[in-house]
VEXDREN-2710 file (C-alpha; in Angstrom, 1 decimal):
% VEXDREN-2710
k/r/px/py/pz
1/MET/0.0/0.0/0.0
2/LYS/1.4/3.4/-1.0
3/SER/1.4/6.2/1.5
4/CYS/2.3/9.8/1.1
5/ALA/3.6/11.9/4.0
6/ARG/3.6/15.6/4.0
7/ARG/5.4/17.8/6.4
8/LEU/3.7/21.2/7.2
9/SER/5.6/24.0/8.9
10/ALA/3.9/26.7/10.9
11/GLY/6.7/29.2/10.5
12/ALA/7.2/31.0/13.8
13/VAL/5.4/28.5/15.8
14/ALA/7.8/27.3/18.5
15/SER/6.6/23.8/18.5
16/ASP/7.1/22.5/15.0
17/LEU/4.0/20.5/14.5
18/GLN/4.4/17.7/12.1
19/PHE/1.4/15.9/10.6
20/ARG/2.0/12.6/9.0
21/ILE/-1.0/11.9/6.9
22/ARG/-1.4/8.3/5.7
23/THR/-4.0/8.0/3.0
24/PRO/-5.1/4.4/2.7
25/ARG/-7.8/3.1/0.6
26/PRO/-11.2/3.6/2.1
27/PHE/-11.3/0.0/2.8
28/ALA/-9.2/-3.0/1.9
29/ALA/-10.9/-5.4/-0.4
30/GLU/-9.2/-8.7/-0.9
31/VAL/-10.5/-11.4/-3.1
32/LEU/-10.3/-14.7/-1.4
33/HIS/-11.1/-18.4/-1.8
34/PHE/-13.3/-19.4/1.1
35/SER/-14.2/-22.7/2.6
36/ARG/-17.0/-24.0/4.7
37/ASN/-14.4/-26.0/6.6
38/CYS/-10.9/-24.8/7.0
39/GLY/-9.5/-28.1/5.9
40/GLU/-11.4/-28.1/2.6
41/ARG/-10.8/-25.6/-0.2
42/ARG/-13.6/-24.3/-2.3
43/ASP/-13.6/-21.7/-5.0
44/GLY/-15.5/-18.6/-4.0
45/ILE/-15.1/-14.9/-3.5
46/ALA/-15.1/-13.3/-0.1
47/LEU/-14.9/-9.6/0.7
48/ARG/-12.9/-8.8/3.7
49/LEU/-13.4/-5.3/5.1
50/SER/-10.9/-3.9/7.5
51/GLU/-13.1/-2.6/10.2
52/GLU/-10.4/-1.6/12.7
53/ARG/-8.8/1.7/12.0
54/ARG/-6.9/3.6/14.7
55/LEU/-6.2/7.2/15.1
56/ARG/-2.5/7.7/15.8
57/ALA/-0.7/10.8/16.7
58/VAL/2.7/11.3/15.2
59/GLY/4.7/13.9/17.0
60/GLY/1.8/15.9/18.4
61/GLY/-0.2/15.5/15.2
62/ALA/-2.6/12.8/14.2
63/ALA/-2.8/10.3/11.4
64/TRP/-5.4/7.9/10.1
65/GLU/-3.8/4.6/9.3
66/ARG/-4.6/0.9/9.3
67/SER/-3.6/-0.7/12.5
68/PRO/-1.0/-3.4/12.0
69/GLU/-2.3/-5.2/15.0
70/GLY/-5.8/-5.3/13.6
71/ALA/-4.6/-6.5/10.3
72/GLU/-2.6/-9.2/12.0
73/ALA/-5.6/-10.2/14.0
74/GLU/-7.8/-10.5/10.9
75/LYS/-5.1/-12.6/9.3
76/GLU/-5.2/-14.9/12.2
77/LYS/-9.0/-15.1/12.1
78/VAL/-9.0/-16.1/8.5
79/GLY/-6.0/-18.4/8.9
80/ALA/-5.4/-21.1/6.4
81/CYS/-8.9/-20.8/4.9
82/SER/-8.1/-17.7/2.8
83/TYR/-5.8/-17.2/-0.1
84/ALA/-5.7/-14.7/-2.9
85/ILE/-7.4/-15.4/-6.1
86/GLY/-5.1/-16.7/-8.8
87/GLU/-3.0/-18.6/-6.2
88/ARG/-3.5/-22.2/-7.2
89/THR/-2.3/-23.9/-4.1
90/ALA/-1.9/-27.6/-3.7
91/SER/-5.1/-27.8/-1.5
92/GLY/-7.2/-26.0/-4.2
93/GLY/-6.0/-28.4/-6.9
94/GLU/-6.7/-31.3/-4.5
95/PHE/-10.3/-30.2/-4.1
96/HIS/-10.8/-30.3/-7.9
97/ARG/-9.3/-33.7/-8.1
98/THR/-11.5/-34.9/-5.2
99/ALA/-14.6/-33.5/-6.9
100/GLU/-13.7/-35.3/-10.1
101/ILE/-13.2/-38.5/-8.2
102/GLU/-16.5/-38.2/-6.5
103/ARG/-18.3/-37.6/-9.8
104/ARG/-16.7/-40.7/-11.2
105/GLU/-17.6/-42.8/-8.2
106/GLU/-21.2/-41.5/-8.4
107/GLY/-21.3/-42.5/-12.0
108/ARG/-20.0/-45.9/-11.2
109/ARG/-22.5/-46.4/-8.4
110/ARG/-25.3/-45.4/-10.7
111/ALA/-24.0/-47.7/-13.4
112/VAL/-23.9/-50.6/-10.9
113/GLU/-27.5/-49.8/-9.8
114/VAL/-28.7/-49.9/-13.4
115/VAL/-26.9/-53.2/-14.1
116/VAL/-28.4/-54.8/-11.0
117/ALA/-31.9/-53.5/-11.8
118/ALA/-31.5/-54.7/-15.4
119/ALA/-30.4/-58.2/-14.1
120/MET/-33.4/-58.4/-11.8
121/THR/-35.7/-57.3/-14.7
122/VAL/-34.3/-60.1/-16.9
123/VAL/-34.7/-62.7/-14.1
124/PHE/-38.3/-61.7/-13.4
125/GLY/-39.0/-61.5/-17.2
126/VAL/-37.8/-65.1/-17.7
127/GLY/-39.9/-66.2/-14.7
128/ASN/-42.9/-64.3/-16.0
129/ARG/-42.8/-66.0/-19.5
130/VAL/-42.2/-69.5/-18.1
131/LEU/-44.8/-69.3/-15.3
132/TYR/-47.4/-67.9/-17.6
133/LYS/-47.1/-71.0/-19.7
134/LEU/-47.3/-73.2/-16.6
135/ALA/-50.2/-71.2/-15.2
136/LEU/-52.2/-72.0/-18.3
137/VAL/-51.8/-75.7/-17.8
138/PRO/-54.5/-75.9/-15.1
139/LEU/-56.4/-72.9/-16.5
140/LYS/-56.2/-73.9/-20.2
141/HIS/-59.9/-73.4/-20.6
142/TYR/-60.0/-70.2/-18.6
143/PRO/-57.2/-67.9/-19.8
144/PHE/-59.6/-64.9/-19.8
145/PHE/-60.3/-65.6/-16.1
146/LEU/-56.5/-65.6/-15.4
147/ALA/-56.1/-62.2/-17.2
148/GLN/-58.9/-60.6/-15.3
149/PHE/-57.8/-62.1/-12.0
150/ALA/-54.3/-60.6/-12.4
151/THR/-55.7/-57.2/-13.5
152/PHE/-58.0/-56.7/-10.6
153/GLY/-55.7/-58.5/-8.1
154/TYR/-53.0/-55.9/-8.8
155/VAL/-55.3/-53.1/-7.8
156/VAL/-55.9/-54.6/-4.4
157/VAL/-52.2/-55.5/-3.8
158/TYR/-50.8/-52.2/-5.1
159/PHE/-53.1/-50.0/-3.0
160/SER/-52.5/-52.1/0.1
161/ILE/-48.7/-51.6/-0.3
162/LEU/-49.3/-47.9/-1.1
163/TYR/-51.4/-47.6/2.2
164/LEU/-48.5/-49.1/4.2
165/ARG/-45.9/-46.9/2.5
166/TYR/-48.0/-43.8/3.1
167/HIS/-48.3/-44.5/6.9
168/ALA/-44.5/-45.3/7.0
169/GLY/-43.8/-41.8/5.6
170/ILE/-42.4/-43.0/2.3
171/VAL/-45.3/-41.8/0.2
172/THR/-46.1/-38.1/0.9
173/ASP/-49.3/-36.0/0.4
174/GLU/-47.5/-34.1/-2.4
175/MET/-47.1/-37.4/-4.3
176/LEU/-50.8/-38.3/-3.8
177/SER/-51.9/-34.9/-4.9
178/MET/-50.2/-35.1/-8.3
179/PRO/-52.6/-34.6/-11.3
180/LYS/-54.4/-37.8/-12.2
181/ALA/-54.7/-37.1/-15.9
182/PRO/-51.4/-38.9/-16.7
183/PHE/-52.5/-41.9/-14.7
184/LEU/-55.8/-42.0/-16.5
185/ALA/-53.9/-42.0/-19.8
186/VAL/-51.7/-44.8/-18.5
187/GLY/-54.7/-46.9/-17.7
188/LEU/-56.3/-46.3/-21.1
189/LEU/-53.1/-47.2/-23.0
190/GLU/-52.7/-50.4/-21.0
191/ALA/-56.3/-51.4/-21.5
192/LEU/-56.0/-50.8/-25.3
193/ALA/-52.8/-52.7/-25.4
194/ALA/-54.4/-55.7/-23.7
195/ALA/-57.5/-55.5/-25.9
196/THR/-55.6/-55.4/-29.2
197/GLY/-53.0/-57.9/-28.0
198/MET/-55.7/-60.4/-27.0
199/ALA/-57.5/-60.0/-30.3
200/ALA/-54.3/-60.6/-32.4
201/GLY/-52.9/-63.2/-30.1
202/ALA/-56.0/-65.4/-30.5
203/ILE/-55.2/-65.7/-34.3
204/LEU/-51.4/-65.5/-34.5
205/SER/-49.1/-68.4/-33.6
206/GLY/-47.0/-68.4/-30.5
207/ALA/-43.8/-68.2/-32.4
208/SER/-44.8/-65.1/-34.4
209/ILE/-45.7/-63.0/-31.4
210/PRO/-42.1/-62.6/-30.1
211/ILE/-41.0/-61.6/-33.6
212/LEU/-43.6/-58.9/-33.9
213/SER/-42.8/-57.8/-30.3
214/GLN/-39.5/-56.4/-31.5
215/THR/-41.4/-53.5/-33.0
216/PHE/-41.8/-52.4/-29.4
217/LEU/-38.2/-51.3/-29.4
218/VAL/-38.7/-49.3/-32.6
219/TRP/-41.7/-47.6/-31.2
220/GLN/-39.8/-46.9/-27.9
221/ILE/-37.0/-45.1/-29.7
222/LEU/-39.3/-43.2/-32.0
223/LEU/-41.5/-41.9/-29.2
224/SER/-38.5/-41.1/-27.0
225/VAL/-37.2/-38.9/-29.7
226/ILE/-40.5/-37.2/-30.3
227/PHE/-41.8/-36.6/-26.8
228/LEU/-38.6/-36.7/-24.6
229/GLY/-36.2/-35.0/-27.0
230/ARG/-33.7/-37.8/-26.8
231/ARG/-31.0/-38.2/-29.4
232/TYR/-29.3/-41.5/-30.1
233/ARG/-26.0/-42.1/-31.8
234/VAL/-25.6/-44.5/-34.8
235/ASN/-23.9/-47.1/-32.6
236/GLN/-26.8/-47.1/-30.1
237/LEU/-29.3/-47.5/-32.9
238/LEU/-27.1/-50.3/-34.4
239/GLY/-27.1/-52.0/-31.0
240/CYS/-30.9/-51.9/-30.7
241/PHE/-31.2/-53.2/-34.3
242/LEU/-28.9/-56.2/-33.6
243/VAL/-30.9/-57.0/-30.4
244/ALA/-34.1/-57.2/-32.4
245/ILE/-32.5/-59.2/-35.2
246/GLY/-31.0/-61.6/-32.7
247/VAL/-34.4/-62.3/-31.1
248/ILE/-36.0/-62.8/-34.5
249/ILE/-33.3/-65.3/-35.5
250/THR/-33.6/-67.1/-32.1
251/VAL/-37.4/-67.5/-32.3
252/ALA/-38.0/-67.9/-36.0
253/SER/-35.4/-70.6/-36.8
254/GLY/-37.3/-73.8/-37.4
255/SER/-40.6/-72.6/-36.0
256/GLY/-42.3/-71.8/-39.2
257/ALA/-43.2/-68.4/-37.9
258/GLY/-42.9/-66.8/-41.4
259/ASN/-45.6/-69.2/-42.8
260/SER/-47.8/-68.6/-39.8
261/LEU/-47.6/-64.9/-40.3
262/LYS/-48.7/-65.3/-44.0
263/GLU/-51.5/-67.6/-43.0
264/ALA/-52.8/-65.3/-40.3
265/GLY/-53.0/-62.3/-42.7
266/ILE/-51.6/-58.8/-42.6
267/PHE/-54.4/-57.4/-40.6
268/TRP/-53.7/-59.4/-37.4
269/SER/-50.0/-58.7/-37.7
270/LEU/-50.7/-55.0/-37.9
271/LEU/-53.1/-55.2/-34.9
272/MET/-50.4/-56.9/-32.9
273/ILE/-47.9/-54.2/-33.9
274/LEU/-50.5/-51.6/-32.8
275/SER/-50.7/-53.3/-29.5
276/PHE/-46.9/-52.8/-29.0
277/LEU/-47.3/-49.2/-30.0
278/PHE/-49.7/-48.7/-27.1
279/GLN/-47.3/-50.5/-24.8
280/ALA/-44.4/-48.2/-25.9
281/ALA/-46.5/-45.1/-25.5
282/ASP/-47.4/-46.3/-22.0
283/THR/-43.7/-46.7/-21.1
284/VAL/-42.8/-43.2/-22.4
285/LEU/-45.7/-41.7/-20.6
286/LYS/-44.6/-43.2/-17.3
287/GLU/-41.1/-41.8/-17.9
288/VAL/-42.7/-38.4/-18.5
289/ILE/-44.5/-38.8/-15.1
290/PHE/-41.2/-39.4/-13.3
291/LEU/-39.6/-36.4/-15.0
292/ASP/-42.4/-34.1/-14.2
293/ALA/-42.6/-35.4/-10.6
294/ALA/-38.9/-34.6/-10.1
295/ARG/-39.7/-31.0/-11.0
296/LYS/-42.9/-30.6/-9.2
297/LEU/-41.6/-32.3/-6.0
298/LYS/-38.4/-30.2/-6.0
299/GLY/-36.0/-33.0/-6.9
300/ASN/-37.8/-35.8/-5.1
301/SER/-39.1/-38.6/-7.2
302/VAL/-42.6/-40.0/-7.0
303/ASP/-42.9/-43.4/-5.4
304/LEU/-43.2/-46.4/-7.7
305/PHE/-46.4/-47.6/-6.1
306/VAL/-48.2/-44.3/-6.7
307/VAL/-47.7/-44.8/-10.4
308/ASN/-48.5/-48.5/-10.3
309/SER/-51.6/-48.1/-8.0
310/PHE/-53.4/-45.4/-9.9
311/GLY/-52.3/-46.7/-13.3
312/SER/-53.7/-50.2/-12.4
313/ALA/-56.9/-48.7/-11.0
314/PHE/-57.7/-46.8/-14.2
315/GLN/-56.7/-49.9/-16.3
316/ALA/-59.2/-52.0/-14.4
317/LEU/-61.8/-49.3/-15.0
318/PHE/-61.3/-49.4/-18.8
319/ILE/-61.1/-53.2/-18.8
320/CYS/-64.6/-53.2/-17.2
321/LEU/-65.8/-50.9/-20.0
322/LEU/-64.2/-53.2/-22.6
323/LEU/-65.5/-56.5/-21.1
324/PRO/-68.1/-57.1/-23.8
325/PHE/-65.5/-56.8/-26.5
326/LEU/-62.8/-58.7/-24.6
327/SER/-65.0/-61.6/-23.6
328/LYS/-66.0/-62.0/-27.3
329/LEU/-62.3/-62.1/-28.3
330/TRP/-61.8/-65.1/-25.9
331/GLY/-64.8/-66.9/-27.3
332/VAL/-67.0/-66.2/-24.3
333/PRO/-70.4/-64.6/-25.0
334/PHE/-71.0/-61.7/-22.7
335/SER/-74.3/-63.2/-21.4
336/GLN/-72.3/-66.3/-20.3
337/LEU/-69.5/-64.3/-18.7
338/PRO/-70.8/-64.7/-15.1
339/ASN/-70.9/-68.5/-15.3
340/TYR/-67.5/-68.5/-17.1
341/LEU/-65.9/-66.5/-14.3
342/LYS/-67.6/-68.8/-11.6
343/ASP/-66.2/-71.9/-13.3
344/GLY/-62.8/-70.3/-13.7
345/ALA/-62.7/-69.5/-10.0
346/ALA/-63.6/-73.1/-9.1
347/CYS/-60.8/-74.4/-11.3
348/PHE/-58.4/-71.8/-9.9
349/LEU/-59.2/-72.8/-6.3
350/ASN/-59.1/-76.5/-7.4
351/ILE/-62.3/-77.4/-5.6
352/GLY/-65.7/-78.8/-6.5
353/THR/-66.7/-81.0/-9.4
354/LEU/-65.2/-78.6/-12.0
355/SER/-61.7/-79.1/-10.7
356/SER/-60.9/-82.1/-12.9
357/GLY/-58.0/-81.3/-15.1
358/CYS/-57.0/-78.3/-12.9
359/ASP/-53.9/-80.0/-11.4
360/GLY/-51.3/-77.4/-10.4
361/ALA/-53.9/-74.8/-9.3
362/PRO/-53.9/-72.6/-7.3
363/LEU/-50.1/-72.8/-6.9
364/LEU/-49.0/-72.2/-10.5
365/PRO/-51.5/-69.3/-11.2
366/LEU/-50.5/-67.6/-7.9
367/LEU/-46.8/-68.0/-8.7
368/PHE/-47.4/-66.4/-12.1
369/VAL/-49.3/-63.4/-10.6
370/ILE/-46.6/-62.8/-7.9
371/VAL/-43.7/-63.1/-10.4
372/ASN/-45.6/-60.9/-12.9
373/MET/-46.1/-58.3/-10.3
374/GLY/-42.4/-58.4/-9.4
375/PHE/-41.6/-58.1/-13.1
376/ASN/-43.8/-55.0/-13.5
377/ILE/-42.2/-53.4/-10.4
378/SER/-38.6/-54.2/-11.5
379/LEU/-39.3/-52.9/-15.0
380/LEU/-40.8/-49.7/-13.6
381/HIS/-37.8/-49.2/-11.3
382/LEU/-35.4/-49.7/-14.1
383/LEU/-37.4/-47.2/-16.2
384/LYS/-37.2/-44.7/-13.3
385/ILE/-33.4/-44.9/-12.9
386/SER/-32.4/-45.3/-16.6
387/SER/-34.7/-44.9/-19.6
388/GLY/-37.4/-46.7/-21.5
389/VAL/-35.0/-48.1/-24.1
390/VAL/-32.8/-49.7/-21.4
391/SER/-35.8/-51.3/-19.8
392/CYS/-36.9/-52.5/-23.2
393/LEU/-33.5/-54.1/-23.9
394/ALA/-33.5/-55.8/-20.5
395/SER/-37.0/-57.2/-21.1
396/THR/-36.0/-58.4/-24.6
397/PHE/-33.0/-60.2/-23.3
398/SER/-35.3/-62.6/-21.4
399/VAL/-36.7/-64.0/-24.7
400/PRO/-33.8/-66.3/-25.7
401/ILE/-33.3/-67.4/-22.1
402/SER/-37.0/-68.4/-21.9
403/VAL/-36.7/-70.2/-25.3
404/TYR/-33.9/-72.2/-23.8
405/LEU/-35.7/-73.0/-20.6
406/PHE/-38.6/-74.5/-22.5
407/THR/-36.2/-77.1/-23.9
408/LEU/-35.8/-78.4/-20.4
409/PRO/-38.1/-81.0/-18.8
410/LEU/-40.3/-78.6/-16.9
411/PRO/-43.1/-80.0/-14.7
412/TYR/-46.7/-80.1/-16.1
413/LEU/-45.5/-79.2/-19.7
414/GLY/-44.9/-82.8/-20.8
415/VAL/-42.4/-83.3/-23.6
416/ALA/-39.8/-80.5/-23.9
417/SER/-39.6/-78.6/-27.1
418/SER/-36.5/-78.8/-29.3
419/LEU/-34.0/-76.0/-29.5
420/PRO/-34.3/-73.9/-32.7
421/ARG/-31.5/-74.3/-35.2
422/GLY/-30.5/-70.7/-35.1
423/PHE/-30.7/-70.3/-31.4
424/VAL/-26.9/-69.9/-30.8
425/ALA/-26.5/-67.6/-33.8
426/GLY/-29.4/-65.4/-32.7
427/THR/-28.2/-65.3/-29.1
428/ILE/-24.7/-64.2/-30.3
429/VAL/-26.2/-61.4/-32.4
430/LEU/-28.4/-60.3/-29.5
431/VAL/-25.5/-60.1/-27.0
432/MET/-23.4/-58.2/-29.5
433/GLY/-26.2/-55.7/-29.8
434/LEU/-26.4/-55.3/-26.1
435/LEU/-22.6/-54.8/-25.8
436/ILE/-22.5/-52.2/-28.5
437/TYR/-25.3/-50.3/-26.8
438/ALA/-23.7/-50.5/-23.4
439/TRP/-20.3/-49.5/-24.8
440/THR/-21.7/-46.3/-26.3
441/SER/-23.5/-45.6/-23.1
442/SER/-20.3/-45.9/-21.0
443/GLU/-18.8/-43.1/-23.2
444/GLY/-21.4/-40.8/-22.0
445/SER/-23.4/-40.9/-25.2
446/SER/-26.5/-42.6/-23.7
447/ASP/-29.9/-41.2/-24.3
448/THR/-30.0/-37.7/-23.2
449/SER/-32.9/-35.3/-23.1
450/PRO/-31.7/-31.7/-23.2
451/SER/-35.1/-30.2/-23.8
452/GLU/-37.6/-32.3/-21.9
453/SER/-40.8/-30.4/-21.6
454/ASN/-43.6/-30.7/-19.1
455/LEU/-46.4/-32.3/-21.0
456/TRP/-49.0/-32.0/-18.2
457/SER/-48.6/-28.5/-17.0
END
């Protein structure tokens, strides 16, 4: 700090008064790095004002100057927590390195969470496909009863879990007060998907349905680009394409699926593709619900069972409205529906005179409902922490595993089916597609949505 001293003489005045005038800056402003804890450096700007100024007399005069003692005291107060801007100390660089390490560790933890959730989705997906086939062994004459039992059973179970989670404080009033229009749309889409899928599934062969189901991945990517603003790299699209081709090769080899598609006609194939469009739209809508909830709940995410409970409730409502149409699809006249449901319940419980041929009930149908519920929850959890495309890939990966399990001597199924000729080749193509997609994601190029808009505001 510069100072200027002037000496003024009073001429004949006996006592030569000397005034030493020190002209400091009005206040000392120093730019500092500050830290919440003295041991941890953080970039910031602090303004330190020297509040202690003393009036000193120099030789009978007076001078304003900054007190060295006050400055020293201030320096001691700030201590090791302050340093001038531009001084890149070792501790400051260490903070930046620590922050980078923390970000990488957080990314690894999130990647591990997604991998574990995807693995659980694959396991439940395989169990869902296998147990559905087993559940239809005792209920082979009552598949419509099994579908309706699962639909309305989910409402009771989901709302019971929601009630318990609400009283445990996990579900808040803010979550329950969210707009119900998105959940209404979810229920409508799921009901339409079930109706169109049942109609086409009654005509198409079992081998052709997994092939047509690969259009779900195409719809998923297309709707994510349109409504979520996601952008995919060429390698990611290639990975998804290889996954779909791998499933088609695995299922179609030696099954005559191509001939069955020709025999069924183009209309039923298009209706099944429309069913998967409804399912993809339902998945994207649920992803939008999670994104909007994160904004409306100030960073907190909505609980899974809020989405599942209200979505299932509205689905059951629309299923009731579509019952005349759905019962006709299953070959049950609407006027005979009460007797059909009564006989289906008797077979399900395996009691009475109608229980002949219902061996395996109620264990197998109950196992299917439980595993199917676990599959829906795990799929929704994976959707919540990743994206719709990732959840679709995990669900798709369960197809070849299920095909292989049906070649094993499973109980109640009788003679095991033979393994398709192209099973190994199709599985290799599928795994290659998954690796290509995962490799591009690890580079930070996974689906991103820079401009996601609130569709329900």
